[in-house]
C-alpha positions as CSV (number, residue, x, y, z in Angstrom):
1,M,11.1,-19.6,12.6
2,I,11.6,-18.8,8.8
3,V,14.8,-17.2,7.7
4,C,14.7,-15.6,4.5
5,H,17.8,-14.1,2.5
6,K,17.9,-12.5,-0.9
7,G,17.7,-15.2,-3.5
8,T,18.8,-15.6,-7.2
9,L,16.4,-15.6,-10.3
10,G,15.0,-12.3,-9.3
11,R,12.9,-13.4,-6.3
12,N,13.1,-14.2,-2.6
13,V,13.6,-17.8,-1.4
14,C,12.6,-18.3,2.1
15,L,14.4,-21.2,3.8
16,F,12.6,-22.9,6.4
17,A,14.4,-23.7,9.6
18,L,11.9,-24.6,12.1
19,A,8.3,-23.6,13.0
20,V,8.3,-23.1,16.7
21,G,6.1,-21.1,19.2
22,V,5.4,-22.9,22.5
23,V,6.7,-22.6,26.1
24,W,6.6,-25.0,28.9
25,P,3.1,-25.6,30.6
26,G,2.6,-23.0,33.4
27,E,4.8,-20.4,31.5
28,A,2.6,-20.1,28.5
29,Q,0.8,-16.8,27.7
30,N,-1.4,-17.9,24.9
31,G,-1.4,-21.7,25.2
32,T,0.3,-24.3,23.1
33,R,0.1,-23.7,19.3
34,W,-0.8,-26.8,17.4
35,R,-0.8,-27.3,13.5
36,K,-3.1,-29.9,11.8
37,I,-1.3,-32.8,10.1
38,G,-3.2,-33.8,7.0
39,S,-7.0,-33.9,6.5
40,Y,-9.7,-35.9,8.1
41,A,-9.9,-38.1,5.0
42,A,-7.9,-40.8,3.2
43,E,-7.5,-41.5,-0.6
44,L,-8.6,-45.1,-0.9
45,R,-9.4,-45.1,-4.7
46,L,-13.0,-44.5,-4.1
47,A,-15.3,-41.8,-5.7
48,S,-13.7,-39.3,-3.1
49,P,-11.5,-39.4,-0.1
50,A,-12.9,-41.6,2.6
51,T,-13.0,-41.4,6.4
52,G,-14.2,-43.6,9.3
53,P,-17.5,-45.4,9.9
54,V,-20.7,-43.5,9.9
55,D,-23.9,-45.2,11.1
56,R,-26.8,-42.8,10.3
57,V,-27.5,-39.9,8.0
58,W,-30.7,-37.9,7.9
59,F,-32.1,-34.4,6.8
60,N,-34.0,-32.0,8.8
61,A,-37.7,-31.5,8.0
62,D,-37.0,-28.7,5.3
63,G,-33.9,-30.4,4.0
64,S,-31.8,-27.3,4.8
65,V,-29.4,-29.3,7.2
66,L,-27.9,-32.9,6.9
67,Y,-26.9,-34.9,10.0
68,A,-24.5,-37.7,10.4
69,R,-23.9,-39.9,13.5
70,T,-20.3,-41.4,13.6
71,R,-19.5,-44.8,15.0
72,S,-18.3,-43.1,18.2
73,G,-21.9,-41.7,18.8
74,K,-21.0,-38.1,17.8
75,V,-23.5,-36.2,15.8
76,F,-22.4,-33.6,13.2
77,Q,-24.4,-31.3,11.1
78,T,-23.6,-29.6,7.8
79,P,-25.8,-26.8,6.0
80,D,-23.5,-26.6,3.0
81,F,-22.5,-30.1,2.5
82,E,-18.7,-29.3,3.2
83,T,-18.3,-27.8,6.8
84,W,-19.3,-30.0,9.8
85,T,-20.0,-29.1,13.4
86,V,-20.8,-31.3,16.4
87,V,-24.4,-30.7,17.6
88,S,-26.7,-32.0,20.5
89,T,-29.8,-33.0,18.6
90,P,-32.7,-35.5,19.0
91,E,-32.4,-39.0,17.8
92,P,-32.9,-39.5,14.1
93,P,-36.3,-40.5,12.8
94,E,-36.9,-44.3,12.8
95,S,-36.3,-46.1,9.4
96,L,-39.2,-47.7,7.9
97,L,-38.3,-51.2,7.0
98,G,-39.4,-52.6,3.6
99,M,-41.1,-56.0,2.8
100,P,-39.6,-56.6,-0.7
101,I,-40.5,-59.5,-3.0
102,R,-36.7,-60.5,-2.9
103,I,-33.6,-59.1,-1.3
104,P,-30.8,-58.4,-3.7
105,E,-27.9,-59.3,-1.3
106,P,-27.7,-61.8,1.6
107,G,-28.1,-59.9,4.8
108,A,-29.0,-56.6,3.2
109,K,-31.4,-54.3,5.1
110,V,-34.2,-52.9,3.0
111,I,-35.6,-49.4,3.8
112,A,-38.8,-48.1,2.5
113,M,-38.5,-44.4,1.7
114,P,-41.2,-41.8,2.0
115,G,-42.9,-41.1,-1.2
116,G,-42.3,-44.6,-2.4
117,G,-39.3,-46.8,-3.6
118,L,-37.1,-49.3,-1.6
119,Y,-33.5,-49.1,-0.9
120,S,-31.3,-52.1,-0.1
121,L,-28.3,-51.4,2.2
122,G,-25.6,-54.1,1.8
123,L,-22.2,-54.2,0.3
124,Q,-23.9,-52.1,-2.4
125,L,-26.7,-49.4,-2.3
126,M,-29.5,-50.6,-4.5
127,R,-32.9,-49.2,-5.5
128,S,-36.3,-50.8,-6.4
129,E,-39.4,-49.1,-7.9
130,D,-41.4,-52.3,-8.1
131,N,-41.5,-53.5,-4.6
132,G,-38.3,-55.6,-5.0
133,R,-38.9,-57.5,-8.1
134,T,-36.0,-55.8,-9.7
135,W,-33.2,-53.9,-8.3
136,T,-30.8,-51.2,-9.8
137,N,-27.3,-51.0,-8.4
138,L,-26.3,-47.4,-7.6
139,T,-22.8,-47.8,-6.4
140,G,-21.5,-50.9,-8.1
141,F,-18.7,-50.8,-10.7
142,K,-17.2,-54.2,-11.7
143,S,-18.6,-55.8,-8.6
144,E,-17.0,-53.2,-6.2
145,S,-18.6,-50.2,-4.7
146,V,-17.4,-46.9,-5.7
147,I,-18.1,-45.5,-2.3
148,G,-16.9,-48.5,-0.2
149,G,-19.2,-50.2,2.3
150,P,-21.1,-51.9,3.7
151,Q,-24.0,-49.4,3.6
152,H,-25.5,-48.5,7.0
153,S,-28.1,-45.7,6.3
154,V,-29.7,-43.8,3.4
155,A,-31.4,-40.4,3.3
156,I,-33.3,-38.6,0.6
157,S,-33.7,-34.9,0.6
158,P,-37.3,-33.7,1.2
159,I,-37.0,-31.0,-1.3
160,N,-35.1,-32.9,-4.0
161,T,-35.7,-36.7,-4.4
162,D,-32.6,-36.9,-6.7
163,Q,-30.5,-35.9,-3.7
164,V,-29.4,-39.2,-2.1
165,V,-27.0,-39.5,0.9
166,V,-25.4,-42.5,2.2
167,A,-23.5,-43.5,5.4
168,N,-21.2,-46.5,5.4
169,D,-17.9,-47.8,6.8
170,H,-16.1,-45.1,4.7
171,G,-18.0,-42.2,5.7
172,V,-20.8,-39.9,4.0
173,W,-21.4,-40.0,0.3
174,R,-23.9,-37.8,-1.6
175,S,-25.4,-38.0,-5.3
176,L,-27.4,-35.2,-6.8
177,D,-28.7,-37.3,-9.8
178,G,-30.3,-40.2,-7.9
179,G,-27.2,-42.5,-7.6
180,M,-25.7,-42.2,-11.1
181,S,-22.7,-40.4,-9.7
182,W,-21.3,-40.0,-6.2
183,A,-18.9,-37.5,-4.2
184,G,-17.8,-37.8,-0.6
185,L,-18.6,-35.4,2.1
186,N,-15.5,-36.4,4.3
187,Q,-12.9,-34.0,3.6
188,F,-13.9,-31.9,6.6
189,L,-15.8,-34.3,8.6
190,P,-13.8,-35.0,11.9
191,N,-14.0,-38.8,11.7
192,L,-10.6,-40.2,10.9
193,P,-10.2,-43.2,13.4
194,V,-6.3,-42.9,14.2
195,R,-5.4,-45.2,17.0
196,R,-1.7,-45.0,16.7
197,I,1.1,-42.7,15.4
198,L,3.6,-45.2,13.9
199,S,6.3,-42.7,12.8
200,T,6.9,-39.1,12.2
201,P,8.3,-37.6,8.9
202,S,11.7,-39.1,8.1
203,G,13.4,-39.4,4.7
204,T,11.1,-40.1,1.9
205,A,8.4,-41.3,4.4
206,G,5.9,-38.9,5.9
207,T,3.8,-39.2,9.0
208,R,2.5,-42.8,9.4
209,V,-0.5,-43.9,11.5
210,E,-2.5,-47.1,12.3
211,S,-6.1,-46.5,11.7
212,E,-9.3,-48.5,12.8
213,G,-10.7,-50.1,9.6
214,L,-8.5,-48.0,7.1
215,G,-5.1,-49.9,7.8
216,T,-1.8,-48.2,7.9
217,L,-2.0,-44.8,6.5
218,E,0.8,-42.3,5.4
219,L,0.8,-38.5,4.9
220,P,3.3,-38.2,2.0
221,P,5.9,-35.2,2.3
222,G,3.9,-32.1,1.2
223,G,0.7,-33.9,0.9
224,S,-2.6,-33.1,2.5
225,V,-4.7,-36.3,2.3
226,W,-3.8,-39.6,3.7
227,V,-3.1,-42.6,1.6
228,P,-2.5,-46.2,2.2
229,A,1.2,-46.7,3.2
230,A,3.3,-48.1,0.4
231,S,4.8,-50.7,2.9
232,P,2.5,-51.4,5.7
233,R,3.7,-52.1,9.2
234,T,6.3,-54.8,9.3
235,D,7.1,-54.9,13.1
236,N,4.6,-57.8,13.4
237,E,3.3,-56.5,16.6
238,A,0.3,-58.8,16.6
239,A,2.5,-61.9,16.3
240,R,4.6,-60.8,19.3
241,L,1.6,-60.1,21.4
242,Q,0.3,-63.6,20.6
243,Q,3.8,-65.1,21.4
244,F,4.0,-63.4,24.8
245,S,0.4,-64.4,25.5
246,A,1.2,-68.1,24.8
247,R,4.5,-67.8,26.8
248,L,2.8,-66.3,30.0
249,G,-0.5,-68.3,29.7
250,T,-2.6,-65.1,29.8
251,K,-3.7,-62.5,27.3
252,I,-1.1,-59.6,26.6
253,V,-2.5,-56.5,25.0
254,S,0.7,-54.3,24.8
255,Y,4.3,-54.4,25.1
256,G,7.5,-52.1,25.0
257,Q,11.0,-53.1,24.1
258,S,14.5,-51.6,24.4
259,E,17.5,-53.8,23.4
260,A,16.8,-57.3,25.1
261,T,14.5,-55.9,27.8
262,V,10.7,-56.3,27.1
263,Y,7.9,-55.1,29.2
264,A,4.4,-56.9,28.6
265,G,0.9,-55.7,29.9
266,S,-2.3,-57.5,30.4
267,P,-5.9,-56.3,30.3
268,D,-6.1,-56.4,34.1
269,G,-3.1,-54.1,35.0
270,R,-0.3,-56.6,35.3
271,I,3.1,-56.2,33.7
272,W,5.8,-58.7,33.2
273,V,9.4,-58.0,32.5
274,S,12.0,-59.9,30.4
275,I,15.7,-59.2,30.1
276,D,16.3,-61.9,27.3
277,G,14.2,-60.6,24.6
278,G,11.0,-62.2,25.8
279,T,12.3,-65.8,26.3
280,T,11.6,-65.8,30.0
281,F,9.5,-63.3,32.0
282,R,9.1,-62.3,35.7
283,T,6.1,-60.7,37.1
284,T,6.0,-57.3,38.6
285,Q,3.8,-55.6,41.2
286,T,1.5,-52.6,40.2
287,D,-1.6,-51.3,41.6
288,A,-3.3,-50.9,38.3
289,T,-6.6,-52.7,37.5
290,G,-7.3,-51.5,33.9
291,P,-5.9,-52.5,30.6
292,V,-2.1,-51.7,30.1
293,E,-2.7,-49.8,26.8
294,R,0.8,-48.6,26.0
295,I,4.2,-49.1,27.4
296,F,7.2,-46.6,26.7
297,V,10.6,-47.7,27.3
298,D,13.6,-45.6,27.3
299,P,15.7,-46.3,24.3
300,T,19.0,-45.9,26.1
301,R,18.2,-47.0,29.5
302,P,15.7,-49.9,29.5
303,Q,15.5,-49.9,33.3
304,T,13.2,-46.9,32.8
305,A,9.6,-47.4,31.5
306,L,6.3,-45.7,31.6
307,A,3.0,-47.4,31.3
308,A,-0.5,-46.0,30.3
309,V,-3.5,-47.7,31.8
310,G,-7.0,-47.5,30.6
311,G,-10.3,-48.1,32.6
312,P,-12.4,-45.8,34.7
313,V,-10.4,-46.4,37.9
314,G,-6.8,-45.4,38.4
315,P,-3.9,-45.3,38.6
316,H,-3.5,-44.5,34.9
317,V,0.2,-43.6,34.5
318,L,2.9,-45.8,36.1
319,R,6.7,-45.2,36.2
320,T,9.6,-47.7,36.9
321,T,13.3,-46.7,37.0
322,N,14.5,-50.1,38.2
323,G,13.3,-52.4,35.6
324,G,9.8,-53.0,37.2
325,I,10.9,-53.9,40.6
326,F,8.8,-51.0,41.8
327,W,6.0,-49.1,39.8
328,D,5.1,-45.7,41.1
329,A,1.7,-44.0,40.2
330,L,2.2,-40.6,38.6
331,D,-1.4,-39.6,38.4
332,S,-1.5,-36.7,41.0
333,N,-3.7,-34.1,39.6
334,L,-4.3,-35.9,36.4
335,P,-8.2,-35.8,35.7
336,G,-9.9,-39.0,35.9
337,G,-10.3,-41.3,32.9
338,A,-8.5,-43.7,30.8
339,A,-4.9,-43.2,29.6
340,H,-4.2,-44.6,26.1
341,A,-0.6,-43.7,25.5
342,V,2.5,-42.2,27.2
343,V,5.9,-41.0,26.2
344,G,8.8,-39.4,28.1
345,E,12.3,-37.9,27.7
346,R,14.6,-39.0,30.4
347,A,17.2,-36.1,29.8
348,S,14.6,-33.4,30.6
349,S,12.2,-35.3,32.8
350,A,9.5,-34.6,30.5
351,V,6.4,-36.9,30.3
352,Y,3.4,-36.6,28.1
353,V,0.1,-38.7,28.4
354,A,-2.8,-39.1,26.0
355,T,-6.1,-39.5,27.8
356,D,-9.8,-39.4,27.4
357,R,-9.7,-35.8,28.6
358,G,-7.0,-34.9,26.0
359,V,-3.3,-34.5,26.2
360,F,-1.3,-33.7,29.4
361,A,2.3,-32.6,30.2
362,G,4.3,-33.1,33.5
363,R,7.8,-33.3,34.8
364,A,8.9,-36.7,36.5
365,D,12.4,-38.0,37.4
366,L,12.9,-40.7,34.9
367,E,16.2,-42.0,36.3
368,N,15.7,-42.2,40.0
369,A,12.8,-43.4,42.1
370,S,12.1,-39.8,43.5
371,S,8.8,-38.5,44.6
372,P,5.9,-39.6,42.2
373,T,4.1,-36.3,42.8
374,V,3.7,-34.6,39.1
375,T,2.0,-31.5,38.4
376,W,0.0,-32.2,35.0
377,T,-0.8,-29.3,32.8
378,S,-3.4,-29.6,29.9
379,L,-2.0,-29.0,26.4
380,S,-5.5,-29.3,24.9
381,D,-6.8,-25.8,25.3
382,H,-6.3,-25.1,21.4
383,L,-7.3,-28.6,20.3
384,P,-10.6,-30.2,19.5
385,A,-12.5,-31.5,22.4
386,A,-11.9,-35.1,21.9
387,S,-10.2,-38.1,23.6
388,A,-6.4,-38.3,22.8
389,T,-5.5,-41.9,21.5
390,D,-1.7,-41.5,21.1
391,V,1.1,-39.3,21.9
392,K,4.7,-39.4,20.4
393,L,7.9,-37.5,20.3
394,D,10.0,-37.3,17.0
395,P,13.4,-38.9,17.2
396,A,15.1,-35.6,18.1
397,G,12.6,-34.9,20.8
398,I,11.7,-31.5,19.3
399,Q,8.1,-32.2,17.9
400,L,5.3,-33.6,19.7
401,Y,2.6,-35.4,17.9
402,V,-0.9,-36.2,19.3
403,A,-3.7,-38.4,17.8
404,L,-7.2,-37.2,18.5
405,E,-10.3,-39.5,18.3
406,G,-11.9,-38.5,15.0
407,Y,-9.7,-35.4,14.4
408,G,-6.6,-37.0,13.1
409,V,-3.1,-35.9,14.0
410,Y,-1.8,-32.5,15.4
411,A,1.8,-31.4,16.2
412,T,3.6,-28.7,18.0
413,V,7.0,-28.1,19.3
414,A,7.5,-30.1,22.5
415,P,7.0,-27.8,25.3
416,H,9.9,-29.2,27.3
417,R,12.3,-27.8,24.8
418,M,11.8,-24.4,26.5
419,R,13.5,-25.7,29.5
420,S,16.2,-27.8,27.9
421,L,18.0,-26.3,24.8
422,R,18.8,-28.7,22.0
423,V,21.1,-28.1,18.9
424,V,19.9,-29.8,15.8
425,N,20.6,-29.7,12.2
426,A,18.7,-26.8,10.6
427,A,18.2,-28.7,7.3
428,D,16.4,-31.9,8.5
429,F,16.0,-31.2,12.3
430,S,18.1,-34.2,13.1
431,L,20.9,-34.8,15.6
432,R,23.4,-35.6,12.8
433,P,27.0,-34.2,13.4
434,A,27.7,-30.6,12.2
435,A,30.4,-29.9,9.6
436,P,32.2,-26.6,8.9
437,G,29.9,-24.1,7.5
438,S,26.6,-25.9,8.7
439,L,23.6,-24.1,9.8
440,L,22.3,-25.2,13.2
441,S,19.0,-24.4,15.0
442,V,19.0,-24.1,18.7
443,I,15.6,-25.0,19.9
444,G,14.3,-23.8,23.3
445,G,15.3,-20.2,23.6
446,R,17.1,-16.9,22.5
447,V,21.0,-17.3,22.0
448,Y,22.9,-14.0,22.3
449,A,26.3,-15.5,21.5
450,A,27.8,-18.9,20.7
451,T,31.5,-19.7,21.0
452,A,33.9,-22.8,21.2
453,G,37.3,-21.7,22.6
454,T,38.5,-18.9,20.4
455,L,35.9,-19.7,17.6
456,N,32.9,-17.6,17.3
457,F,29.8,-19.1,15.9
458,P,27.7,-16.3,14.5
459,V,24.1,-16.0,15.6
460,L,22.2,-15.5,12.4
461,A,18.6,-15.2,14.0
462,A,17.3,-15.4,17.4
463,G,13.7,-15.7,18.9
464,D,12.4,-16.5,22.3
465,D,11.8,-19.9,21.2
466,A,14.7,-20.7,18.8
467,S,17.9,-19.4,17.4
468,Q,20.1,-20.2,14.5
469,I,23.9,-20.1,14.4
470,Q,26.5,-21.1,11.8
471,V,29.6,-23.3,12.4
472,P,32.7,-21.5,11.4
473,F,34.4,-22.9,8.3
474,D,37.5,-23.4,10.2
475,A,36.1,-25.4,13.0
476,Q,37.6,-28.9,13.5
477,G,36.2,-32.0,15.3
478,P,35.6,-34.7,16.2
479,T,33.8,-32.8,19.0
480,V,33.7,-29.0,20.1
481,M,32.3,-27.8,23.4
482,L,29.9,-25.1,22.3
483,A,29.2,-22.4,24.8
484,L,25.7,-20.8,24.3
485,Q,25.1,-17.4,26.1
486,T,21.3,-17.2,26.9
487,A,19.2,-15.0,29.3
488,G,19.6,-17.7,31.8
489,G,23.5,-17.7,31.5
490,R,26.1,-19.9,29.9
491,V,24.8,-23.3,28.6
492,P,27.5,-25.8,27.4
493,V,26.7,-28.1,24.7
494,G,28.9,-30.9,23.1
495,L,28.8,-30.7,19.4
496,P,29.8,-33.6,17.1
497,L,31.8,-32.4,14.1
498,Q,32.7,-34.0,10.9
499,A,34.5,-32.6,7.8
500,V,31.2,-33.2,5.9
501,S,27.7,-34.1,7.2
502,P,25.3,-33.5,4.1
503,A,21.5,-32.9,4.6
504,I,18.9,-31.8,2.3
505,F,16.6,-28.9,3.7
506,V,13.1,-30.3,4.4
507,G,9.9,-28.8,6.1
508,L,8.2,-30.2,9.1
509,D,6.2,-32.4,6.9
510,G,9.2,-33.9,5.1
511,S,8.7,-32.0,1.9
512,P,12.3,-30.9,0.6
513,L,13.4,-27.7,-0.5
514,L,14.0,-27.9,-4.4
515,Q,13.6,-25.6,-7.1
516,D,13.5,-25.8,-11.0
517,A,16.8,-24.2,-12.1
518,E,15.3,-22.6,-15.2
519,S,12.1,-21.0,-13.7
520,G,13.1,-20.8,-10.1
521,L,9.7,-22.4,-9.1
522,L,9.7,-24.3,-6.0
523,L,9.0,-28.0,-6.5
524,D,6.4,-30.0,-4.6
525,V,3.6,-32.5,-5.1
526,H,1.5,-29.7,-6.8
527,S,4.3,-28.4,-8.8
528,P,6.3,-31.5,-9.9
529,A,9.8,-31.6,-11.5
530,R,10.0,-32.5,-15.3
531,S,12.3,-35.1,-16.8
532,N,15.5,-33.8,-18.3
533,A,15.2,-30.6,-16.1
534,R,17.8,-29.2,-13.9
535,V,16.8,-29.1,-10.4
536,Q,18.5,-27.1,-7.6
537,I,18.9,-28.7,-4.1
538,F,19.2,-26.7,-1.1
539,A,21.5,-28.4,1.4
540,A,23.8,-28.0,4.6
541,G,26.9,-29.7,5.9
542,L,28.9,-29.8,2.7
543,G,31.9,-28.5,4.5
544,K,34.8,-26.3,3.2
545,V,34.6,-24.2,0.0
546,R,37.0,-22.9,-2.5
547,P,37.9,-20.2,-2.4
548,E,37.6,-19.8,1.3
549,W,34.7,-17.7,2.5
550,P,34.2,-15.9,5.7
551,T,31.7,-17.2,8.2
552,G,28.4,-15.4,8.7
553,L,28.6,-13.6,5.2
554,A,26.1,-14.2,2.4
555,A,27.7,-15.9,-0.5
556,P,28.0,-13.7,-3.6
557,L,25.4,-13.6,-6.2
558,E,28.0,-14.2,-9.0
559,G,30.7,-16.9,-8.9
560,P,29.9,-18.4,-5.4
561,P,32.7,-20.5,-3.9
562,D,32.8,-24.2,-4.9
563,V,32.4,-27.1,-2.4
564,V,35.6,-28.9,-1.9
565,A,34.3,-32.3,-1.2
566,S,33.3,-34.6,-4.0
567,V,29.4,-34.2,-4.3
568,R,27.2,-36.9,-6.0
569,A,23.4,-37.2,-6.5
570,Y,21.3,-40.3,-6.7
571,L,17.7,-40.8,-8.1
572,N,16.1,-44.0,-7.0
573,G,19.5,-45.3,-6.2
574,A,21.1,-44.4,-9.7
575,A,23.7,-41.7,-10.0
576,I,22.7,-38.7,-11.9
577,P,25.0,-35.7,-13.1
578,V,25.8,-32.9,-10.7
579,T,26.4,-29.7,-12.6
580,R,27.4,-27.5,-9.7
581,A,27.9,-27.6,-6.1
582,T,28.5,-24.2,-4.4
583,L,27.4,-21.9,-1.5
584,A,23.8,-20.8,-2.2
585,P,24.2,-17.4,-3.8
586,G,22.9,-14.6,-1.4
587,H,22.4,-17.0,1.5
588,I,24.3,-17.7,4.7
589,G,25.0,-21.3,5.6
590,F,23.3,-22.9,2.8
591,Y,24.6,-24.8,-0.1
592,L,23.2,-25.3,-3.7
593,V,23.6,-28.6,-5.5
594,E,22.3,-28.5,-9.2
595,V,21.5,-31.9,-10.7
596,Q,20.5,-33.1,-14.2
597,L,17.4,-35.3,-14.2
598,P,17.2,-38.3,-16.8
599,A,15.5,-37.6,-19.9
600,I,13.4,-40.8,-19.2
601,V,12.0,-41.3,-15.8
602,N,9.2,-43.2,-14.2
603,A,6.4,-40.8,-13.5
604,G,5.5,-40.3,-9.7
605,A,7.4,-40.0,-6.5
606,S,11.2,-40.9,-6.7
607,E,13.8,-41.0,-4.0
608,L,16.6,-38.4,-4.1
609,Y,19.7,-37.9,-2.0
610,I,23.1,-36.5,-2.1
611,S,26.5,-37.5,-0.8
612,A,29.8,-35.6,0.0
613,D,33.0,-37.6,0.0
614,G,31.0,-40.8,0.6
615,A,28.8,-39.4,3.6
616,E,25.2,-39.6,2.5
617,S,22.3,-37.2,3.2
618,N,18.7,-37.8,4.1
619,R,16.5,-39.2,1.6
620,V,13.8,-37.0,0.2
621,Q,10.9,-37.5,-2.2
622,V,10.7,-35.6,-5.5
623,V,7.6,-35.9,-7.8
624,I,8.6,-36.1,-11.4
625,E,6.4,-36.0,-14.5
626,P,7.6,-37.0,-18.0
């Protein structure tokens, strides 16, 4: 849902509240609506963005189509060297091995190309025109390969011998001048090997994933191409798995932990449980025989856990509600095939599982050992046909993320929200307390009215999947019991309330809502802020204003009320001047904080946040150029 109000500076400012649009499986009319998170490629400081390993490349007979076979065995074709589609095609032609006088790199494979010439496939791509007496390095720069490596395959266009295509561990690369310069063909090749979703957008960090061969990648707020994470994983998972393996005398391939409770899984379906942080374990009984690939533990009730089990033979989804004393198989109508990850939300009985057949949703009691029968519904109708390698809920339990083999990451509003309303901060989609004047999003349905005692919480916008309400300026905490009137009746919700609870508005990708004070242009990675500029921050939760202002009424365009609380702003931890803090002119429920950037700043991304009476907001990323 996007709520737009008349803005200042002679234009409209659309303030993003929350993009929603799905219903619970079985109730969907058009299926789950997914959005792509980032591209299929990562910026690794090579000639172009890179992707996962590609083993073979070849042209068709007339050179009009290029084929690429990825490490997973899928074959893609492109007629325009940009768009790729999966095809079923005969095996590529056999490569003709060359017999050079010498090999330029130890272990390199030498290919003889039709029409003459030898190519050496090693860490570099090299060419020889004299049967291997001398070699020309086509990809090297200061001992490094500009296209990564090692090289696995080379193809020469049958209609243009200067057009050379190479396949390596970082994707597909093309040269139109015989190897003097290179460009990647990876931007739209579905071959990003995401194995795990580490975190969803939060603060200055974007979506983070663990990829096979490319390391820990991050999609910066507002970005479109993955980059190496500035601070790679620090949870030391490999060390913990090794520690548990040594302690149990058998290989441990997965574990899940909440507080002092640890669950550890083996390659043959066994699961151990520790209640002292992993010092001692007891074995539990399961009927699984495949590898325990992922274990989800309820963060507030460690007795509840779910396990995803791989292998061709089930069971593939296990549940315990008593700390592993009993495990129930929840497979029911789940199609056969390995399960790679599972996640749940106990309050709504929602369970999501990533499998070789895609991602599925079901409802299961996660508090009591009730019937293990679960009706699973596929959420993959509008996703690429690929194995799902991971599934994750964001901390608020609103957004559902899934990783697909080769296709990267997709996200949608978690379908179970349509059966379980959740009230979140409209600025950053968090569960932070509300404040007088705050803007709140009610996820999961249409709200017709909202009250707390004698207080009316104005409904500013309402849709079938989400609504938006404002907290009255005269509301008082620490908690109010909010009554939401919906089509299904009255829904009570406990709402924590503080005098101030600042938050900077961000989109679902973590990009903040900032604008240049002079031009009114929105700022992002493509339109950076400038040093010494005044930047306007759209925020929520700054509390009462002076003079008092009616709830539910747009702030005046001239002389908007000032924030009563003491507002400060910080750039990379250093205080910067706040030139004004008011209600946002022409808007309802929004505040505007204007700050002065320093005259001298470091170019690139900086951390920005505000505070009100000492309470700090979320951290966001602002890109600044001198």
